[in-house]
N, C-alpha and C positions, 0 to 999 in steps of 0.2 A: 504493499500499499504506500509506503514512505517513497518507493522509486516513481509510482504512477504520479503521486502528489507533486512530486519535485519535478517530473518532467512538463506535466502541465503547467506547473508554476513558472518555470524557466520559458516556457513558449509565451506565456500572457506576460512576464516580465519583459520579455523581448519585443513583443508588440507595443507595449505599453511605452517603451523607452525610444522607440522607434517613431512613434506617432507623436509622442512629446518634442522631439527634437524637430520633425517634420514641421508641427504647429508653429514652434518657435520661430521658423524661418519665414513664415507668411503672415503672422499677427503681432500687431504692437502690443508689448507687455510693458505694463508699469513695474520698476524694478523694485521700488521700496514699500512693498506691500506687507503687512505683517504677517508673520508665521504663526503665532499665537499670542493672545493676552493673558492668559490663566497663569494660577501660581503653579511653581513645582509640584509634582506628585508627592504623596505623602512618603514615598521611601526615600525621598531627600530630605532629611532633617534641616531645620533652621537654626542660625547662631546669630546671636546680636555682639558678639564680643571678638569682633575680629582685631588681631593684634596691632593692625596700624592704625593709630588715631586718625580721626578726621579734625586735624588742627585749625581751629578757627575759620572752619566753612560755615558760613551763615545759612541756617536751616532751610533746606528747599525741599519741595515734593518732588518725588521720583529719584530715579538711580543717579548714582554719581560716576562720571567718567574717571576711569583709572589710570590709562594709557596715554593720556593726552600731553600735550605739550606744556601746559600750565601746572602740572602737577608739582614742581619743586616749591610752589607756593603754599603747598599745605603739607608738606613733607619736611622732617628734619628740622634744620634750624632755619628753614624758610629763607636762606640767603644765598641758595644757588640760583644760577640764571634761568631764565624763561625765553625760549626763542619763538619769535613770531615770524622772523625771515621776511627781510632782510636784517631786521633789528632784532637786539635781546634787552631784556631788562632784567635788573637785579635790585633787590632792597639793600639798601647801602646799610643800614642798621649802625651807624655811626661810625663807619670806617673811611679810612683813606684821608686824603688832603681837606676836603670840604667837611669832614666829621658829619656828614648829613644822614638824616633819618629819612629821607626821601627815595624815590624810585630812579633809579640810573639808567640811561639809555646808552647802548652802545652800537655802533657799527664798525665793523672789521673790514677793511680793503686786503686785496689780494698779498698785497706786498708786507702786511702784517703777520701774515700766518709764521708759525714755527714749524721748521720741518724736522723730523726725527732723522736717526742715523741711516746711513744708506744699508739696504736689504741685500746683502751680498750672496744671498741664496737665490736670486733672481737674477738672470742675464740682464746686464745694463745697470745693475745695481740701482733701482729706483729708492726712492726714500721708503722707509719702512710705515712711518704714519706722518700726519699732518694735524695740526692743531691750532686752533683761533685762541688769540689771548683772552681771558675772562676778566669779568669784573673792572674793566675800563670804564670809568665814569665820566664820559664825555659831557652829556648833559644829564642834569638830576633835577627831576620834577618834584618839588617839595613844599614846604610852607614853614613859616617861622614857629609855628606851634609845634611842628613835629620834635621830639625829643626822645629820652630813654624810656618814656612811658608809651610810646607809639606802638601799635598792634597792626599786624598785617592780617586781613581776612579776605575770604573768598566768597562769590556768591554767582548765581547763576552758571553752574557749570554745565557746559553743552560740548558737543562734539568737536566743535571748531572755535570755541569763545567762552570766556569766562570774564568776571569783572574781578579786579584786585583793587582791595580798598585800602588805605592808609588813615588810620584815625588818630588822633594825639593821644587818646586814652580810651580803654573799653568804655563802651557806652556813650561817647561823645556822639552829637547830633552834627559836628563839623567833619569832614574827610576829603579826600581826593580819591576817586574813582577812576580806574584806569581800565577801560574796555580792551580785553585782551583778544584780537582775532587775527586768525593766520594771514600773513599777507598784506597787512595793514600798512598805509602808505605814510601815515602820521602815526606816533604815539601821542596818545591825547590824555591828559589829565583834567577830569572834571570836578572843580573845586566847589565845596559848599562852606560858605561864611568862613574863609581862612585867608591869612596873609601869604600871597605867594612868593617862595624863595626859588629861584632858579639859579642852580649851582653846577660846578664842574670843579673836578678833580685834576682834570688837564690843564685848567686856568682859561681865563678869558684874555682874548689878545684885544679884542674890540666888540662893542655892541652898538649898533645904530639905535637912533632914537625911534621908537614906536611910530610908526604912520598908520592913520586910521583910513580904512578903505570905506566905498559907498555900503558895503555890507556890514558895517560897523566893528570890523576885524582890525585889531592892530597888530601890526607886522614889525619883526625885529629881525636884523641881520646879524649873524653871531660868527665870529671868527674865533677858533682856539688856538693855543700856543703850539698844537701839532700842525697848524695850517689848514685845518677842515674846517669847512665852512658849514653851518647849519642855520635853519629857519625857525622862528618861533612865531606862532599866531596865537593872539589871546582874543576871544569872542566873549565879552561879558555877557552875563544874564540879563543885566538892567542897562545894558550901556555905559556902565562906569569904566573909565579909564584906567587900568592896572597901574600905569604909571612905573613900570619896572625900570628902576635905574641902578647903575652898577654900584655896588657897595664897596666890593674888594675884587681882586682877580679871581675869587671863587664864587661870587654870589651876585645875583641880581636880585634886588627886593621891590615888592610891589606894595599896594595900600592895604591895610587891614580890611577885615570883613568883606572880602572880595568873593564873588561867585561867579561862574562860568568855566569856558574851556580853555586849556592851553594845549597847543597841539606843536609838537618839535618834529622836524625832517632833516636829514643830512642832505646837502644840496653839493653834488660833486660836478655839477654841469653849468654853472655860471648862471648867466641870465636867462637862459632858455629853460633850465631846470627850474629858476625860481617862476619862471612864468607858468611852468607845469602845475607847480605847487599853489601858487596865487589861485588859479582856476579851480583848485578843489578844497582850499581850506575853508574849514567852518564845519564841514560835514566829516563823520566817522562812522565807521561798522560797528555795531554792538552784537551782530551774530550773523550767522550764516545758515541758509538751508539749500541743501543739495537734493535735487529731484532728477530722474533718469526713466529713460524708456527704451527698448529695443524694439526694431522693427527689421525682419528679416536679417541680415548680417550686419547690422548699422546700430551701434548704440549711440545714444545721445544722453550727456548729463549736464546740467546746469546749475551754477552756483549764484543763489541771489541772496544779496546782503540786507538787512534791516538796518536803517541808519538813525543816528542820532545828530544833535547839532542844529543847524540853520533847518527852517521849514519854508514851504511854500517856495514863491518865486526865488526866494534868494537861496534856495538851497543846491548848491553845487552837486554833482555827480561824485561818486566816490573814486579815490585814487587808491588802487589796490595793487599790489606786485604780483606779477605771475612767474612761475618757475619755468625753465626750458621746455618741460615736457607738456605744460599747458600751452605754450606758443605754439607748439607742433600740432596741438589737437585743435585749436580755436575754430569756430565754425561761425556763419552766420554774419552778425555786425561787428562781432567782437574783434576780430583782426584789426578792424580799423579803429578800435579804442585804444589799441597799443601806442605809446608815446617813446621818443626817442631817450627819456629818462632812464637809466639803468643804475642798478646797485649790485655790488657783489655779495652773494649768500655765502654762510659759512662752509656747508658741503653740498650745495645743488646748483652751482654755477651762479650764471648772472640772471638777476630777475630785472623784469621791464616792467614799469609801470604803466598801468592800463586805468583809463577813465571811464568808467561803467558802473551802472549799479548791479549788473549781472552779467555773466560770463556763460557762452555756449560751447562746449567742446563736444567732438564726435571720436568715436573709435569705429572705423569703417569696415572692419574684417573680423569680426566676431567668431571665436571658434565653436558655431553652432553643431558642428559636424563631429566633435571631440566627443568621443564615449570612452568604453573602457579599454579597448583595443589600441595598439601601438599607432600612433598618428603622426603624420608627415604634412606640415602645413605648407611646404614646397610645391606638394604634387598638386595636381588639378582638383577643381571641387568634384566631390563624388566618389575620389580614389585615393583619398587622403589617411585612410586606416584600413586594416583588412584584419579578417580572422582566417583567412585562406593559407594554409602553410603546405610546403613540400612534404610528402611521404616521409621522405629522410628526417626531417625537421620535427614531424609529430612523433616518430618512431623514438628520437632521443629524448625529447620532451618528457614524454610517457615514459620512458625508462627511469630518469630523474625523478621525475614526479612520484612515481610509485613508492619511492622511499621517502622524499621528503613530506609528503602527504599523511604519512604513517608516525611523524613526529608527535609526541605528547604536547598537543597544544596549549592544554592546561597550565602544564609547568613553566612554559614561555611565556605566557600572557598574564599570569596571576603574580606580579610583583608589585613593590611598594611605590611605583612611580607611573603615573598617568601617562608619561611620554613613552616610556620603555615598553609598557603593556599594550598602549596602541600601536605602537611600531610593530610588534609581534601581530596583533591581529590584523593589520593591513596587508602584512606580507602574506600571511595565510590566505587572505581574502583574494589577492591577486594571483596566489597559486592555483586556488579552486578555480578561478575566471579561466584562466589560461588552460588548465585542463579541460575544462567543461567548453569553453566556446571556440578555444583555437585547437584543439586536439582531438575534440569528439569523443571524449571518454566520459560519460556521464555517471556510470558505475564508481568511476575512482573518485570524481567531483563530489558525489555523493557521500563517499566517506569520509572525505575532508569537509564538506558542508555540515555534516551532522556534528562534527567534533568543533567545528568554528562555533556554532551556534550554541554550543554549551559553554565555550570559553567568552563568547561575548555576553551571555546571560549573567555571568559573575557580576559583570560590570552595570549591566541594565538594571539588574534588582539591587544594585549599589552594597554587594557583599564583598567588594575587593579589600585589600589589605588596610587602606585609608579611604573610606566610603567619602564620596562628594557630600558637600553640607551647602545649602543656600545661605549666604551672608546678607544678613539684612541689613547690616551697617553700609556696606556700600553698593549692595545689590549684585550678586553675582554667585556663579557656581564653582566652588574651589575645592580643592583637596584639604581633607582634615589631616594631613601630614604634619604641617607646622602646628597646628593645635596640640597635637598629640605629643611631638618631639621637642617643641619648642625652638627648632631650628628654622629661621626664616629662609634657608636655601634649600629645603626637603625639596624634592621634586622640582629642581631649577626655579623654586620661588612661587610655585602654582598658587599657594594659598594667598601669596600676595599679588595675585594677578600676572605673574610673569607668563608669558609663551603660551597662553589658552589656545590661541589659533595655531600654534605647532602641534601641542597635545592633541587637541580635539579633533583636529583633521584626521588624524589616522583612524580613529573610531569612526568618524563620519563616512571615510571612504570604506572602510570595512563593513558599515552597515549598508551602503550604498550596494555593494557586490552581492551580500546575502539578500537583500530585498530585491535585486534584481533577478536572482536565481531561484527565490521563493518568496513570492509578493505575499502568501498569507501570514508569513513572519512579521511584514511591515506594521500591521495593524497593532502587534503586541509590543512594538518597539519603538514606534514612530515619536511619541512624546518625549521618550528619553533622549533619542539622537535629535529632534528638534530644539531640546534644551541646551544641548552644546552649541548648535548653532546659534540660538538666540544670545547666549553667554558672550559668544566671541564676537559675533556679526548681526545683533539684532537689528533690523531694517527699518523700524518703525517706532518713533515716540509714544505711539498708542500702546504700546508693551511696556508697562512700567515696573516690569520686573527686572529689567537689564537695560543698561546705557546704550543708546544708538551706535553702532559700530565700534564697540570697545577697541579692537586692534587695527582694523583698516583704516588709515586717514586719508580720506578721498581729494584732500588738498595737496598732500605729497605725493599721494598714488600709491603707496605701500603701506605696510603696517608697521607698529612700533611693538617690540616685544618686551620693553620694561614696564612694570607695573608700579606697585607701592613702594619704591625705593628713590630716594633722592640720589641725585648725580651732578657733579660738576658740568658735564657734557650734555645732560639732558638725556632724553630718549635715544634709544639705539635698536638697531636690529642687526642680527649676524646672519641668519638663514634666510637668504632672498629666496630659495627653493622652496622652502618650506611654508613660506608666506603664500607662494603661488599655489602651492599643494593645497592649503586650506580653501582656495577660491576653487578650485579645480574639484575636490572632495565635495564642497557645497553645491556646485553645479551639477554634480551627479546625483547627488542626494535629492536635490530638486528635481531632477529628471523622473527618477524611480518612485518618487511620492507624488508626482503630478503638479508639483508646486511650481507653476510658470516662471513666477516672480523670481523665485529663489534661483532657479536653473539661469535665467536672465541676467539676474545679479554676478552670479558667478562667471558668466561668459563676459560680461563687461570688466568686472575687476582682474580678468586674467589678460584682457586686452590692454587694460590700463597699465598692469603690472609689467607686461613683456615692454611696454614702452619707457617704464620707469626704471625697470631692470637695466636695459639698455644706456639709459642716460645717466646713470648714477652709481650702479652696481658691477654690473659686468662690462668690463671697460676694453672694448674694441680699439685697434690703434686708430687714433685721431679723435678718440673723446676729447670734448671741449669744456666738460663740466666739471671733471676733476683735475687737480693740477698736472702739468706735463711731467713734472718730476715724480709722480706717483703712478701714472696710468700703467707702467710698466709692470706692476704687480698683477695686472689684469683683473683682480676683483678687488673689493673694497674691505674683505676681512670683517670687521664690525665697522658699520656707517652709524655715528651718532649725530645728533643735531650740530654738534660743536667741533667734531673732529672725526678723522677716518684712520682705521688702526687696521693693518693687512696682517691680521693675527686671528684668533678665537680664543673664547673663554676657557679651552682646554689644551691648548698648545700651539706652537708655531710650525709645526711641519707643513709643507707645503700641500701635502694630500690633505690634511686638516683644513687648511684656509680654503682650498678650492673645492674639496669634497662637501664642505658645509653648505657651499651653494650649489650642489648637485642633487643631493639626496632629497627624496626618493625618485629616482628614475621612472616616471609614468607618462603617460600621453602628453600632458601638460608641458613637458620638459622640452619638447621641440618647438613650442611656441615661444617659451621665455629665454631660452638658451639657443641664440641663433647659430647658424652653420659657420657663420663668418668668425664669431666670437669663440666658439667650441675649436674651430680649426687653429686660429691663432694660440688660444691657450694651451691645447694639446702640442702643437709643434713647439713652442718655446720651452714647456716645463717637462712634460711627460713622455713625448714620443721616444721610444726606446732607440730608433733609428737616426736619431739627431743626438750626436755624441756630445753636443753641448747642452743637452736638456740636464738640468741639476737634479731631478726627480724622475727618473725614467719609471714608467708604471711597472715594469718588470721587476723593480727592486723593491717595490713599495709592499709591506707586510700587513697582514689581517685583512679585515673587510673593506678598508680603503681601497685596496687592490681592486676587488669587485666593482665598488663605485666608479673608480675610474674607467676601466673596463665598459661597463653599462654605458656610461657618459660619451665613450666611443663610438657608440651605435648611432648617435645623432649625424656623424660625419662619416665613418668608416664600418658599418653594420657587420660587413664580412669580417673584418678583423675581431670585432667584438664577439661575433658568433665563434669564431676559431678558438677565442681565449676559453669561454666558458664550455666548448664543447670537446675541449682536450681530454685524451684519456686519463692522464694524471691529474687532473683538477685536484684542487685542496679546497674542502668545504669551509677552511679556516679563512679562505677568502670571500667569503659571504657575511655579511654584517648582519646583525640581529633584526634589521627592519626589511630584509630583502630574502629571495630565494633562488637558487640556481634555476629552479625551474622558470620563474617569471623572466629574469634575466635572458635566458635561451629564448623563449617566446618574443620577449621585447627586441631582442637583435633580429630573430627571424622575421617578425613583423616590419621590421624597418627596413628589410629588404636583404638581410645577412647570411641567409640560409642557404645551402646549395640546392 
């Protein structure tokens, strides 16, 4: 009976998945539709005692974002910087020359970067890392009343914005509010009944007298002792002249009891730059809404900001800075709103000032035909993936699978880590898929599927070693590991919201394959798997149990892995490939569940990621967004908001630094890892035929060897096949998140089998 049910289920799953893919190609689909809006199931207990305090966060309804750019302002000492790009802000807290308690604004030019030592392990000896100086207090937006009783609070925490508030003391009705929005063209301080004090620890060289515009804005031109030019615009609430005057070379002081906004911006472009800023002064963004839809193979997404400041006919359009990948994707009227004004960012190339209240961006080639089988985007539409292999390939794969599929799955998956447990479940799922769909062995697949479902049930019923809990403080699904052990680093910091998109992607991928092969299983497990998706990538504010898009940053076009840990260099991401893997796993889960919005969202995220990884993480020759002295490393290693370091959190071996941007090798890999990039990387570093290669793949030990050769299938599937098909193959070359069966099927599906 099990065999009959399994066979019928598989046929149904195939039909459902194919119809979903076809439908997605012909209908318009709204991308940000809620998955669910109800509470977690009773099997997930709730806790309100999360170990990370919500430091001076003003109470707000709804979930709190944990992995966003502004988190340093409610973590640790609150003195680490926040990067809005191209500016950064830091609470001075009485430090440096000005001894200020205000908010310091900084912008770093390319010639201020600090380069690390040469990475002599790589041909050409590129620099190992670069970092931007932190806590340069160029312009400080402050008030006379701010002193050692000052407190920093935050409120209105959203996916792309938050308010930071400086109060002279707790409970004060006077304050400066800083609306923090990614890409904002000005840093804006909104004063409520305070005496402005504009300071600098770089020292003022000259300050022009304030000139009032027809809109009632007072403008000041500032030159600092580092020869950098800044502009200041003061917009009084009641028309009162702020009368900013130079008190010393570190302070401009205004009149008491002043209310209004003060905006500062760096001007590298003389009169033309000043003209651009003049035409946008008086308006500022307070929040950003993202919307998106797909039609056929095209995805369109739009950024629309809410505004503060001047209203009515006096209200100018917003000046916002676009990153290089935005400029590539601009569509409709948006390209015409770009200006010549540009500022360097810390780790994302040069930003372009755009004057518009909304942007439209388009991805024109969504991977709607990508499924579970190996996929090659360079092939014509309709032939980019295949499950048809040669008899010789099928014979070898089935021989290998007959052993691998009989491994004790429970022992390999029931671990004290959501990450490693998920990797094991995902590898067995890919193995079962390959045996069934690519090798035509339903009996052998049934054997593996039965065991896989038992192993998965340990987690879907929350009986693993460290069960999941629903954290009501921050609102999210976390491992109980740190609660039990007291170790914040348990399972890579999962309890503190580190790496959720990495960890949960493996479970979602495994579930998608199980549901594809056995649709009745879906109804018993859908709620639990959806919960993982909602935690890492909730698509709708109407779901009040999780923040919108916890990991993926739609402004930056990739995810941030760091959760509730303060950091001098702010948020970071190491594994760009596992970021893309989450989008792929979500896409496939959306397909098998019939959630067209989720599938469309995964397709759009994959396309955006393919663009951003090419621009910022995977560095082809001629990349213009990372320093020329660095791109020889070929990958960023760990990309922070303020530095890039060609290393990993677990070692400096080249196979580690590059392999963490490869794994797991699955259909999405051919989209996000271009053939040009893979060819350059392989030839430079890992090709055994290149005697200058510093880390030939033949000499690499352990599971990283298998990862390198599976990656090779993207450009030379025949050599990849030959490696995995060799008679004296050592299983030590397969890491815990992969199988030899899948790697053989992968290489064969990419065209490598005889």
